[in-house]
C-alpha positions in Angstrom: -66.9 2.8 -43.9 -64.0 3.3 -41.5 -64.2 3.8 -37.7 -61.5 5.2 -35.5 -61.1 3.8 -31.9 -59.1 6.1 -29.6 -57.1 4.4 -26.8 -55.0 5.8 -24.0 -52.2 3.8 -22.3 -51.5 4.5 -18.7 -48.0 3.2 -18.2 -46.8 1.2 -15.2 -44.4 -1.2 -17.0 -40.8 -1.7 -16.1 -39.7 -2.6 -19.6 -36.7 -0.2 -19.8 -33.1 -1.4 -19.6 -32.9 -0.7 -15.9 -36.5 -1.2 -15.0 -37.8 2.3 -15.9 -41.2 2.9 -17.5 -41.3 2.9 -21.3 -43.8 5.2 -23.0 -42.8 5.1 -26.7 -41.0 2.4 -28.6 -37.9 3.0 -30.7 -40.1 3.8 -33.7 -42.0 6.5 -31.7 -45.2 4.5 -31.4 -46.9 4.1 -28.0 -45.5 1.1 -26.2 -47.9 -1.1 -24.3 -47.4 -4.2 -22.1 -50.6 -5.0 -20.2 -48.9 -8.0 -18.6 -46.3 -5.6 -17.0 -49.0 -3.3 -15.6 -49.9 -0.9 -18.4 -53.6 0.1 -18.3 -55.3 0.4 -21.7 -58.5 2.6 -21.8 -60.8 2.9 -24.7 -62.0 6.5 -24.9 -64.4 6.0 -27.7 -64.9 4.9 -31.3 -65.4 7.8 -33.8 -66.6 8.1 -37.4 -63.7 10.4 -38.3 -60.1 11.0 -37.4 -61.1 14.6 -36.7 -63.7 13.5 -34.1 -61.1 11.3 -32.4 -58.5 14.1 -32.5 -61.0 16.5 -30.8 -61.6 13.9 -28.1 -57.9 13.5 -27.6 -57.5 17.2 -27.1 -60.3 17.3 -24.5 -58.8 14.2 -22.7 -55.4 15.8 -22.4 -56.9 18.3 -20.0 -58.2 15.6 -17.6 -56.3 14.1 -14.6 -54.3 11.0 -15.6 -54.5 11.7 -19.3 -52.7 15.0 -18.8 -49.8 13.2 -17.1 -49.2 11.2 -20.3 -50.4 13.4 -23.1 -48.4 11.5 -25.8 -49.7 8.1 -24.9 -52.8 8.0 -27.1 -53.3 5.5 -29.9 -55.7 6.1 -32.8 -56.7 3.0 -34.8 -58.4 2.7 -38.1 -60.7 -0.2 -39.0 -63.1 -1.0 -41.8 -66.6 -1.6 -40.4 -68.3 -5.0 -41.1 -65.0 -6.7 -41.9 -63.2 -9.5 -40.0 -60.0 -8.2 -38.5 -58.9 -11.2 -36.5 -59.1 -14.2 -38.8 -57.3 -16.9 -36.8 -57.9 -18.7 -33.5 -55.9 -18.1 -30.3 -54.3 -20.1 -27.5 -54.3 -19.5 -23.8 -51.0 -19.2 -22.0 -51.3 -20.2 -18.4 -50.2 -17.6 -15.9 -47.7 -18.8 -13.4 -48.6 -18.5 -9.7 -46.7 -15.9 -7.8 -43.9 -17.4 -5.7 -44.8 -18.3 -2.1 -43.3 -16.2 0.7 
């Protein structure tokens, strides 16, 4: 069985060539960089693409989501299956410079 998580990315990054906000990458997919301030919101997990699509249409009418109507990401996952099969490492965050 497949499930369909629907995400929205509220962009605050400064990843463009002159520091502008990037919404879509060169391939047309939603760009996201949480370390550069982008906010990722899970709207829900749906049993069908159609259900997720209906939710996306409703969300596009709401404040915040309406300002970035093309910044939704719909995933597709098999239920009861491992999707991350390796470990991970923590990368220390550098302290902000003193003023």
